[in-house]
mmCIF file of the N, C-alpha and C atoms, coordinates in Angstrom:
data_MODEL
# 
_entry.id   MODEL 
# 
loop_
_atom_site.group_PDB 
_atom_site.id 
_atom_site.type_symbol 
_atom_site.label_atom_id 
_atom_site.label_alt_id 
_atom_site.label_comp_id 
_atom_site.label_asym_id 
_atom_site.label_entity_id 
_atom_site.label_seq_id 
_atom_site.pdbx_PDB_ins_code 
_atom_site.Cartn_x 
_atom_site.Cartn_y 
_atom_site.Cartn_z 
_atom_site.occupancy 
_atom_site.B_iso_or_equiv 
_atom_site.pdbx_formal_charge 
_atom_site.auth_seq_id 
_atom_site.auth_comp_id 
_atom_site.auth_asym_id 
_atom_site.auth_atom_id 
_atom_site.pdbx_PDB_model_num 
ATOM 1   N N  . MET A 1 1  ? -0.163  56.865 32.598 1.00 0.00 ? 1  MET A N  1 
ATOM 2   C CA . MET A 1 1  ? 0.263   55.482 32.377 1.00 0.00 ? 1  MET A CA 1 
ATOM 3   C C  . MET A 1 1  ? 1.202   55.049 33.499 1.00 0.00 ? 1  MET A C  1 
ATOM 4   N N  . LYS A 1 2  ? 0.983   53.866 33.984 1.00 0.00 ? 2  LYS A N  1 
ATOM 5   C CA . LYS A 1 2  ? 1.824   53.332 35.084 1.00 0.00 ? 2  LYS A CA 1 
ATOM 6   C C  . LYS A 1 2  ? 3.053   52.718 34.531 1.00 0.00 ? 2  LYS A C  1 
ATOM 7   N N  . THR A 1 3  ? 4.040   52.685 35.359 1.00 0.00 ? 3  THR A N  1 
ATOM 8   C CA . THR A 1 3  ? 5.350   52.011 34.986 1.00 0.00 ? 3  THR A CA 1 
ATOM 9   C C  . THR A 1 3  ? 5.243   50.512 35.295 1.00 0.00 ? 3  THR A C  1 
ATOM 10  N N  . ARG A 1 4  ? 6.158   49.778 34.794 1.00 0.00 ? 4  ARG A N  1 
ATOM 11  C CA . ARG A 1 4  ? 6.180   48.352 35.071 1.00 0.00 ? 4  ARG A CA 1 
ATOM 12  C C  . ARG A 1 4  ? 6.309   48.107 36.573 1.00 0.00 ? 4  ARG A C  1 
ATOM 13  N N  . LYS A 1 5  ? 7.178   48.909 37.189 1.00 0.00 ? 5  LYS A N  1 
ATOM 14  C CA . LYS A 1 5  ? 7.338   48.750 38.635 1.00 0.00 ? 5  LYS A CA 1 
ATOM 15  C C  . LYS A 1 5  ? 6.018   48.987 39.388 1.00 0.00 ? 5  LYS A C  1 
ATOM 16  N N  . GLN A 1 6  ? 5.254   49.947 38.994 1.00 0.00 ? 6  GLN A N  1 
ATOM 17  C CA . GLN A 1 6  ? 3.901   50.197 39.601 1.00 0.00 ? 6  GLN A CA 1 
ATOM 18  C C  . GLN A 1 6  ? 2.974   49.043 39.419 1.00 0.00 ? 6  GLN A C  1 
ATOM 19  N N  . TRP A 1 7  ? 2.953   48.489 38.183 1.00 0.00 ? 7  TRP A N  1 
ATOM 20  C CA . TRP A 1 7  ? 2.071   47.336 37.922 1.00 0.00 ? 7  TRP A CA 1 
ATOM 21  C C  . TRP A 1 7  ? 2.494   46.132 38.766 1.00 0.00 ? 7  TRP A C  1 
ATOM 22  N N  . ARG A 1 8  ? 3.821   45.915 38.857 1.00 0.00 ? 8  ARG A N  1 
ATOM 23  C CA . ARG A 1 8  ? 4.282   44.828 39.631 1.00 0.00 ? 8  ARG A CA 1 
ATOM 24  C C  . ARG A 1 8  ? 3.952   44.970 41.104 1.00 0.00 ? 8  ARG A C  1 
ATOM 25  N N  . LYS A 1 9  ? 3.948   46.203 41.582 1.00 0.00 ? 9  LYS A N  1 
ATOM 26  C CA . LYS A 1 9  ? 3.612   46.492 42.991 1.00 0.00 ? 9  LYS A CA 1 
ATOM 27  C C  . LYS A 1 9  ? 2.175   46.113 43.243 1.00 0.00 ? 9  LYS A C  1 
ATOM 28  N N  . ILE A 1 10 ? 1.285   46.396 42.264 1.00 0.00 ? 10 ILE A N  1 
ATOM 29  C CA . ILE A 1 10 ? -0.131  46.025 42.356 1.00 0.00 ? 10 ILE A CA 1 
ATOM 30  C C  . ILE A 1 10 ? -0.265  44.525 42.523 1.00 0.00 ? 10 ILE A C  1 
ATOM 31  N N  . ILE A 1 11 ? 0.557   43.785 41.690 1.00 0.00 ? 11 ILE A N  1 
ATOM 32  C CA . ILE A 1 11 ? 0.504   42.330 41.781 1.00 0.00 ? 11 ILE A CA 1 
ATOM 33  C C  . ILE A 1 11 ? 1.027   41.867 43.153 1.00 0.00 ? 11 ILE A C  1 
ATOM 34  N N  . ALA A 1 12 ? 2.173   42.424 43.588 1.00 0.00 ? 12 ALA A N  1 
ATOM 35  C CA . ALA A 1 12 ? 2.731   42.045 44.864 1.00 0.00 ? 12 ALA A CA 1 
ATOM 36  C C  . ALA A 1 12 ? 1.805   42.308 46.019 1.00 0.00 ? 12 ALA A C  1 
ATOM 37  N N  . ASP A 1 13 ? 1.096   43.471 46.008 1.00 0.00 ? 13 ASP A N  1 
ATOM 38  C CA . ASP A 1 13 ? 0.165   43.831 47.064 1.00 0.00 ? 13 ASP A CA 1 
ATOM 39  C C  . ASP A 1 13 ? -1.061  42.880 47.086 1.00 0.00 ? 13 ASP A C  1 
ATOM 40  N N  . ASN A 1 14 ? -1.514  42.440 45.895 1.00 0.00 ? 14 ASN A N  1 
ATOM 41  C CA . ASN A 1 14 ? -2.749  41.684 45.821 1.00 0.00 ? 14 ASN A CA 1 
ATOM 42  C C  . ASN A 1 14 ? -2.622  40.188 45.815 1.00 0.00 ? 14 ASN A C  1 
ATOM 43  N N  . ALA A 1 15 ? -1.448  39.663 45.449 1.00 0.00 ? 15 ALA A N  1 
ATOM 44  C CA . ALA A 1 15 ? -1.228  38.212 45.418 1.00 0.00 ? 15 ALA A CA 1 
ATOM 45  C C  . ALA A 1 15 ? -1.584  37.532 46.737 1.00 0.00 ? 15 ALA A C  1 
ATOM 46  N N  . PRO A 1 16 ? -1.106  38.046 47.866 1.00 0.00 ? 16 PRO A N  1 
ATOM 47  C CA . PRO A 1 16 ? -1.423  37.418 49.116 1.00 0.00 ? 16 PRO A CA 1 
ATOM 48  C C  . PRO A 1 16 ? -2.916  37.480 49.481 1.00 0.00 ? 16 PRO A C  1 
ATOM 49  N N  . GLU A 1 17 ? -3.637  38.305 48.821 1.00 0.00 ? 17 GLU A N  1 
ATOM 50  C CA . GLU A 1 17 ? -5.053  38.554 49.145 1.00 0.00 ? 17 GLU A CA 1 
ATOM 51  C C  . GLU A 1 17 ? -6.025  37.814 48.237 1.00 0.00 ? 17 GLU A C  1 
ATOM 52  N N  . VAL A 1 18 ? -5.483  37.010 47.258 1.00 0.00 ? 18 VAL A N  1 
ATOM 53  C CA . VAL A 1 18 ? -6.370  36.278 46.362 1.00 0.00 ? 18 VAL A CA 1 
ATOM 54  C C  . VAL A 1 18 ? -7.250  35.373 47.156 1.00 0.00 ? 18 VAL A C  1 
ATOM 55  N N  . ASP A 1 19 ? -8.552  35.422 46.900 1.00 0.00 ? 19 ASP A N  1 
ATOM 56  C CA . ASP A 1 19 ? -9.603  34.626 47.597 1.00 0.00 ? 19 ASP A CA 1 
ATOM 57  C C  . ASP A 1 19 ? -9.851  35.149 48.997 1.00 0.00 ? 19 ASP A C  1 
ATOM 58  N N  . VAL A 1 20 ? -9.247  36.265 49.352 1.00 0.00 ? 20 VAL A N  1 
ATOM 59  C CA . VAL A 1 20 ? -9.519  36.852 50.669 1.00 0.00 ? 20 VAL A CA 1 
ATOM 60  C C  . VAL A 1 20 ? -10.239 38.178 50.412 1.00 0.00 ? 20 VAL A C  1 
ATOM 61  N N  . LEU A 1 21 ? -9.642  39.076 49.665 1.00 0.00 ? 21 LEU A N  1 
ATOM 62  C CA . LEU A 1 21 ? -10.210 40.342 49.349 1.00 0.00 ? 21 LEU A CA 1 
ATOM 63  C C  . LEU A 1 21 ? -10.940 40.308 48.019 1.00 0.00 ? 21 LEU A C  1 
ATOM 64  N N  . PRO A 1 22 ? -12.115 40.890 47.868 1.00 0.00 ? 22 PRO A N  1 
ATOM 65  C CA . PRO A 1 22 ? -12.782 40.920 46.588 1.00 0.00 ? 22 PRO A CA 1 
ATOM 66  C C  . PRO A 1 22 ? -11.983 41.713 45.540 1.00 0.00 ? 22 PRO A C  1 
ATOM 67  N N  . TYR A 1 23 ? -12.006 41.266 44.366 1.00 0.00 ? 23 TYR A N  1 
ATOM 68  C CA . TYR A 1 23 ? -11.401 41.968 43.182 1.00 0.00 ? 23 TYR A CA 1 
ATOM 69  C C  . TYR A 1 23 ? -9.859  41.826 43.158 1.00 0.00 ? 23 TYR A C  1 
ATOM 70  N N  . SER A 1 24 ? -9.212  41.172 44.129 1.00 0.00 ? 24 SER A N  1 
ATOM 71  C CA . SER A 1 24 ? -7.788  41.060 44.053 1.00 0.00 ? 24 SER A CA 1 
ATOM 72  C C  . SER A 1 24 ? -7.329  40.320 42.833 1.00 0.00 ? 24 SER A C  1 
ATOM 73  N N  . HIS A 1 25 ? -8.041  39.263 42.439 1.00 0.00 ? 25 HIS A N  1 
ATOM 74  C CA . HIS A 1 25 ? -7.693  38.528 41.178 1.00 0.00 ? 25 HIS A CA 1 
ATOM 75  C C  . HIS A 1 25 ? -7.910  39.360 39.971 1.00 0.00 ? 25 HIS A C  1 
ATOM 76  N N  . ASN A 1 26 ? -8.934  40.225 39.996 1.00 0.00 ? 26 ASN A N  1 
ATOM 77  C CA . ASN A 1 26 ? -9.168  41.088 38.858 1.00 0.00 ? 26 ASN A CA 1 
ATOM 78  C C  . ASN A 1 26 ? -8.036  42.096 38.676 1.00 0.00 ? 26 ASN A C  1 
ATOM 79  N N  . LEU A 1 27 ? -7.584  42.675 39.809 1.00 0.00 ? 27 LEU A N  1 
ATOM 80  C CA . LEU A 1 27 ? -6.512  43.642 39.736 1.00 0.00 ? 27 LEU A CA 1 
ATOM 81  C C  . LEU A 1 27 ? -5.222  42.993 39.251 1.00 0.00 ? 27 LEU A C  1 
ATOM 82  N N  . ILE A 1 28 ? -4.960  41.786 39.655 1.00 0.00 ? 28 ILE A N  1 
ATOM 83  C CA . ILE A 1 28 ? -3.750  41.060 39.185 1.00 0.00 ? 28 ILE A CA 1 
ATOM 84  C C  . ILE A 1 28 ? -3.857  40.812 37.671 1.00 0.00 ? 28 ILE A C  1 
ATOM 85  N N  . THR A 1 29 ? -4.980  40.369 37.238 1.00 0.00 ? 29 THR A N  1 
ATOM 86  C CA . THR A 1 29 ? -5.180  40.129 35.804 1.00 0.00 ? 29 THR A CA 1 
ATOM 87  C C  . THR A 1 29 ? -5.045  41.368 34.991 1.00 0.00 ? 29 THR A C  1 
ATOM 88  N N  . LEU A 1 30 ? -5.600  42.467 35.463 1.00 0.00 ? 30 LEU A N  1 
ATOM 89  C CA . LEU A 1 30 ? -5.466  43.758 34.800 1.00 0.00 ? 30 LEU A CA 1 
ATOM 90  C C  . LEU A 1 30 ? -4.009  44.195 34.739 1.00 0.00 ? 30 LEU A C  1 
ATOM 91  N N  . ALA A 1 31 ? -3.269  43.976 35.809 1.00 0.00 ? 31 ALA A N  1 
ATOM 92  C CA . ALA A 1 31 ? -1.874  44.333 35.812 1.00 0.00 ? 31 ALA A CA 1 
ATOM 93  C C  . ALA A 1 31 ? -1.052  43.457 34.823 1.00 0.00 ? 31 ALA A C  1 
ATOM 94  N N  . LEU A 1 32 ? -1.345  42.191 34.837 1.00 0.00 ? 32 LEU A N  1 
ATOM 95  C CA . LEU A 1 32 ? -0.642  41.313 33.900 1.00 0.00 ? 32 LEU A CA 1 
ATOM 96  C C  . LEU A 1 32 ? -0.913  41.645 32.439 1.00 0.00 ? 32 LEU A C  1 
ATOM 97  N N  . GLU A 1 33 ? -2.155  41.999 32.122 1.00 0.00 ? 33 GLU A N  1 
ATOM 98  C CA . GLU A 1 33 ? -2.514  42.401 30.774 1.00 0.00 ? 33 GLU A CA 1 
ATOM 99  C C  . GLU A 1 33 ? -1.819  43.686 30.382 1.00 0.00 ? 33 GLU A C  1 
ATOM 100 N N  . ALA A 1 34 ? -1.709  44.609 31.305 1.00 0.00 ? 34 ALA A N  1 
ATOM 101 C CA . ALA A 1 34 ? -1.069  45.892 31.044 1.00 0.00 ? 34 ALA A CA 1 
ATOM 102 C C  . ALA A 1 34 ? 0.435   45.655 30.789 1.00 0.00 ? 34 ALA A C  1 
ATOM 103 N N  . ILE A 1 35 ? 1.061   44.829 31.574 1.00 0.00 ? 35 ILE A N  1 
ATOM 104 C CA . ILE A 1 35 ? 2.489   44.509 31.379 1.00 0.00 ? 35 ILE A CA 1 
ATOM 105 C C  . ILE A 1 35 ? 2.665   43.827 30.050 1.00 0.00 ? 35 ILE A C  1 
ATOM 106 N N  . ASP A 1 36 ? 1.804   42.925 29.714 1.00 0.00 ? 36 ASP A N  1 
ATOM 107 C CA . ASP A 1 36 ? 1.867   42.180 28.413 1.00 0.00 ? 36 ASP A CA 1 
ATOM 108 C C  . ASP A 1 36 ? 1.788   43.181 27.256 1.00 0.00 ? 36 ASP A C  1 
ATOM 109 N N  . LEU A 1 37 ? 0.841   44.080 27.300 1.00 0.00 ? 37 LEU A N  1 
ATOM 110 C CA . LEU A 1 37 ? 0.620   45.029 26.196 1.00 0.00 ? 37 LEU A CA 1 
ATOM 111 C C  . LEU A 1 37 ? 1.802   45.988 26.054 1.00 0.00 ? 37 LEU A C  1 
ATOM 112 N N  . GLU A 1 38 ? 2.324   46.476 27.213 1.00 0.00 ? 38 GLU A N  1 
ATOM 113 C CA . GLU A 1 38 ? 3.369   47.510 27.145 1.00 0.00 ? 38 GLU A CA 1 
ATOM 114 C C  . GLU A 1 38 ? 4.762   46.948 26.947 1.00 0.00 ? 38 GLU A C  1 
ATOM 115 N N  . TRP A 1 39 ? 5.044   45.813 27.679 1.00 0.00 ? 39 TRP A N  1 
ATOM 116 C CA . TRP A 1 39 ? 6.431   45.324 27.713 1.00 0.00 ? 39 TRP A CA 1 
ATOM 117 C C  . TRP A 1 39 ? 6.575   43.911 27.190 1.00 0.00 ? 39 TRP A C  1 
ATOM 118 N N  . GLY A 1 40 ? 5.497   43.250 26.789 1.00 0.00 ? 40 GLY A N  1 
ATOM 119 C CA . GLY A 1 40 ? 5.537   41.992 26.099 1.00 0.00 ? 40 GLY A CA 1 
ATOM 120 C C  . GLY A 1 40 ? 5.241   40.806 26.966 1.00 0.00 ? 40 GLY A C  1 
ATOM 121 N N  . GLU A 1 41 ? 5.005   39.692 26.292 1.00 0.00 ? 41 GLU A N  1 
ATOM 122 C CA . GLU A 1 41 ? 4.627   38.444 26.950 1.00 0.00 ? 41 GLU A CA 1 
ATOM 123 C C  . GLU A 1 41 ? 5.691   37.954 27.880 1.00 0.00 ? 41 GLU A C  1 
ATOM 124 N N  . ALA A 1 42 ? 6.958   38.118 27.567 1.00 0.00 ? 42 ALA A N  1 
ATOM 125 C CA . ALA A 1 42 ? 8.018   37.615 28.437 1.00 0.00 ? 42 ALA A CA 1 
ATOM 126 C C  . ALA A 1 42 ? 8.015   38.368 29.777 1.00 0.00 ? 42 ALA A C  1 
ATOM 127 N N  . ALA A 1 43 ? 7.714   39.651 29.787 1.00 0.00 ? 43 ALA A N  1 
ATOM 128 C CA . ALA A 1 43 ? 7.634   40.431 31.030 1.00 0.00 ? 43 ALA A CA 1 
ATOM 129 C C  . ALA A 1 43 ? 6.437   39.958 31.905 1.00 0.00 ? 43 ALA A C  1 
ATOM 130 N N  . ALA A 1 44 ? 5.308   39.685 31.215 1.00 0.00 ? 44 ALA A N  1 
ATOM 131 C CA . ALA A 1 44 ? 4.125   39.199 31.972 1.00 0.00 ? 44 ALA A CA 1 
ATOM 132 C C  . ALA A 1 44 ? 4.444   37.797 32.523 1.00 0.00 ? 44 ALA A C  1 
ATOM 133 N N  . ASN A 1 45 ? 5.030   36.935 31.765 1.00 0.00 ? 45 ASN A N  1 
ATOM 134 C CA . ASN A 1 45 ? 5.377   35.613 32.259 1.00 0.00 ? 45 ASN A CA 1 
ATOM 135 C C  . ASN A 1 45 ? 6.372   35.668 33.434 1.00 0.00 ? 45 ASN A C  1 
ATOM 136 N N  . LYS A 1 46 ? 7.304   36.631 33.365 1.00 0.00 ? 46 LYS A N  1 
ATOM 137 C CA . LYS A 1 46 ? 8.249   36.824 34.440 1.00 0.00 ? 46 LYS A CA 1 
ATOM 138 C C  . LYS A 1 46 ? 7.505   37.209 35.743 1.00 0.00 ? 46 LYS A C  1 
ATOM 139 N N  . ALA A 1 47 ? 6.492   38.074 35.596 1.00 0.00 ? 47 ALA A N  1 
ATOM 140 C CA . ALA A 1 47 ? 5.739   38.521 36.812 1.00 0.00 ? 47 ALA A CA 1 
ATOM 141 C C  . ALA A 1 47 ? 4.984   37.287 37.395 1.00 0.00 ? 47 ALA A C  1 
ATOM 142 N N  . ILE A 1 48 ? 4.439   36.444 36.478 1.00 0.00 ? 48 ILE A N  1 
ATOM 143 C CA . ILE A 1 48 ? 3.736   35.268 36.960 1.00 0.00 ? 48 ILE A CA 1 
ATOM 144 C C  . ILE A 1 48 ? 4.695   34.348 37.761 1.00 0.00 ? 48 ILE A C  1 
ATOM 145 N N  . ARG A 1 49 ? 5.904   34.159 37.212 1.00 0.00 ? 49 ARG A N  1 
ATOM 146 C CA . ARG A 1 49 ? 6.933   33.333 37.916 1.00 0.00 ? 49 ARG A CA 1 
ATOM 147 C C  . ARG A 1 49 ? 7.359   34.038 39.213 1.00 0.00 ? 49 ARG A C  1 
ATOM 148 N N  . ASP A 1 50 ? 7.699   35.307 39.132 1.00 0.00 ? 50 ASP A N  1 
ATOM 149 C CA . ASP A 1 50 ? 8.230   36.007 40.296 1.00 0.00 ? 50 ASP A CA 1 
ATOM 150 C C  . ASP A 1 50 ? 7.260   36.023 41.488 1.00 0.00 ? 50 ASP A C  1 
ATOM 151 N N  . PHE A 1 51 ? 6.010   36.121 41.243 1.00 0.00 ? 51 PHE A N  1 
ATOM 152 C CA . PHE A 1 51 ? 5.017   36.279 42.302 1.00 0.00 ? 51 PHE A CA 1 
ATOM 153 C C  . PHE A 1 51 ? 4.287   34.919 42.604 1.00 0.00 ? 51 PHE A C  1 
ATOM 154 N N  . GLY A 1 52 ? 4.733   33.823 41.971 1.00 0.00 ? 52 GLY A N  1 
ATOM 155 C CA . GLY A 1 52 ? 4.105   32.513 42.223 1.00 0.00 ? 52 GLY A CA 1 
ATOM 156 C C  . GLY A 1 52 ? 2.661   32.457 41.852 1.00 0.00 ? 52 GLY A C  1 
ATOM 157 N N  . LEU A 1 53 ? 2.258   33.104 40.782 1.00 0.00 ? 53 LEU A N  1 
ATOM 158 C CA . LEU A 1 53 ? 0.874   33.188 40.425 1.00 0.00 ? 53 LEU A CA 1 
ATOM 159 C C  . LEU A 1 53 ? 0.391   31.908 39.808 1.00 0.00 ? 53 LEU A C  1 
ATOM 160 N N  . GLU A 1 54 ? 1.248   31.030 39.295 1.00 0.00 ? 54 GLU A N  1 
ATOM 161 C CA . GLU A 1 54 ? 0.765   29.726 38.729 1.00 0.00 ? 54 GLU A CA 1 
ATOM 162 C C  . GLU A 1 54 ? 0.112   28.971 39.836 1.00 0.00 ? 54 GLU A C  1 
ATOM 163 N N  . GLN A 1 55 ? 0.625   29.031 41.056 1.00 0.00 ? 55 GLN A N  1 
ATOM 164 C CA . GLN A 1 55 ? 0.024   28.275 42.197 1.00 0.00 ? 55 GLN A CA 1 
ATOM 165 C C  . GLN A 1 55 ? -1.315  28.812 42.564 1.00 0.00 ? 55 GLN A C  1 
ATOM 166 N N  . LEU A 1 56 ? -1.581  30.064 42.175 1.00 0.00 ? 56 LEU A N  1 
ATOM 167 C CA . LEU A 1 56 ? -2.901  30.687 42.484 1.00 0.00 ? 56 LEU A CA 1 
ATOM 168 C C  . LEU A 1 56 ? -3.896  30.583 41.245 1.00 0.00 ? 56 LEU A C  1 
ATOM 169 N N  . GLY A 1 57 ? -3.455  29.938 40.140 1.00 0.00 ? 57 GLY A N  1 
ATOM 170 C CA . GLY A 1 57 ? -4.361  29.711 39.074 1.00 0.00 ? 57 GLY A CA 1 
ATOM 171 C C  . GLY A 1 57 ? -4.035  30.411 37.746 1.00 0.00 ? 57 GLY A C  1 
ATOM 172 N N  . TRP A 1 58 ? -3.068  31.316 37.723 1.00 0.00 ? 58 TRP A N  1 
ATOM 173 C CA . TRP A 1 58 ? -2.765  31.941 36.469 1.00 0.00 ? 58 TRP A CA 1 
ATOM 174 C C  . TRP A 1 58 ? -1.834  31.068 35.647 1.00 0.00 ? 58 TRP A C  1 
ATOM 175 N N  . LYS A 1 59 ? -1.942  31.182 34.342 1.00 0.00 ? 59 LYS A N  1 
ATOM 176 C CA . LYS A 1 59 ? -1.118  30.385 33.449 1.00 0.00 ? 59 LYS A CA 1 
ATOM 177 C C  . LYS A 1 59 ? -0.203  31.320 32.641 1.00 0.00 ? 59 LYS A C  1 
ATOM 178 N N  . MET A 1 60 ? 1.034   30.844 32.445 1.00 0.00 ? 60 MET A N  1 
ATOM 179 C CA . MET A 1 60 ? 1.919   31.618 31.578 1.00 0.00 ? 60 MET A CA 1 
ATOM 180 C C  . MET A 1 60 ? 1.499   31.439 30.159 1.00 0.00 ? 60 MET A C  1 
ATOM 181 N N  . LYS A 1 61 ? 1.693   32.504 29.387 1.00 0.00 ? 61 LYS A N  1 
ATOM 182 C CA . LYS A 1 61 ? 1.346   32.452 27.957 1.00 0.00 ? 61 LYS A CA 1 
ATOM 183 C C  . LYS A 1 61 ? 2.474   31.701 27.248 1.00 0.00 ? 61 LYS A C  1 
ATOM 184 N N  . LYS A 1 62 ? 2.049   30.924 26.261 1.00 0.00 ? 62 LYS A N  1 
ATOM 185 C CA . LYS A 1 62 ? 3.030   30.230 25.451 1.00 0.00 ? 62 LYS A CA 1 
ATOM 186 C C  . LYS A 1 62 ? 3.169   30.945 24.131 1.00 0.00 ? 62 LYS A C  1 
ATOM 187 N N  . ARG A 1 63 ? 4.410   31.086 23.715 1.00 0.00 ? 63 ARG A N  1 
ATOM 188 C CA . ARG A 1 63 ? 4.660   31.772 22.455 1.00 0.00 ? 63 ARG A CA 1 
ATOM 189 C C  . ARG A 1 63 ? 4.024   30.967 21.320 1.00 0.00 ? 63 ARG A C  1 
ATOM 190 N N  . LYS A 1 64 ? 3.471   31.744 20.402 1.00 0.00 ? 64 LYS A N  1 
ATOM 191 C CA . LYS A 1 64 ? 2.874   31.136 19.202 1.00 0.00 ? 64 LYS A CA 1 
ATOM 192 C C  . LYS A 1 64 ? 4.066   30.956 18.197 1.00 0.00 ? 64 LYS A C  1 
ATOM 193 N N  . ARG A 1 65 ? 4.097   29.763 17.679 1.00 0.00 ? 65 ARG A N  1 
ATOM 194 C CA . ARG A 1 65 ? 5.160   29.516 16.651 1.00 0.00 ? 65 ARG A CA 1 
ATOM 195 C C  . ARG A 1 65 ? 4.733   30.084 15.318 1.00 0.00 ? 65 ARG A C  1 
ATOM 196 N N  . GLU A 1 66 ? 5.634   30.815 14.697 1.00 0.00 ? 66 GLU A N  1 
ATOM 197 C CA . GLU A 1 66 ? 5.416   31.344 13.389 1.00 0.00 ? 66 GLU A CA 1 
ATOM 198 C C  . GLU A 1 66 ? 5.991   30.423 12.371 1.00 0.00 ? 66 GLU A C  1 
ATOM 199 N N  . ARG A 1 67 ? 5.270   30.226 11.293 1.00 0.00 ? 67 ARG A N  1 
ATOM 200 C CA . ARG A 1 67 ? 5.738   29.323 10.214 1.00 0.00 ? 67 ARG A CA 1 
ATOM 201 C C  . ARG A 1 67 ? 6.225   30.139 9.052  1.00 0.00 ? 67 ARG A C  1 
# 
């Protein structure tokens, strides 16, 4: 199992290569999903913010309101 730091490095390494290298967007999505599953939605959203992924087409998850 990878650490959060390792997943974030995958994102950092691949973000500049989106639409340049094949599969870079797939690797970023995989890393974001792994972060979300292991450390939660807030950690995945933080990665999206930190690496400017919204400008590249990723959307931050919105919390579901519980009633």
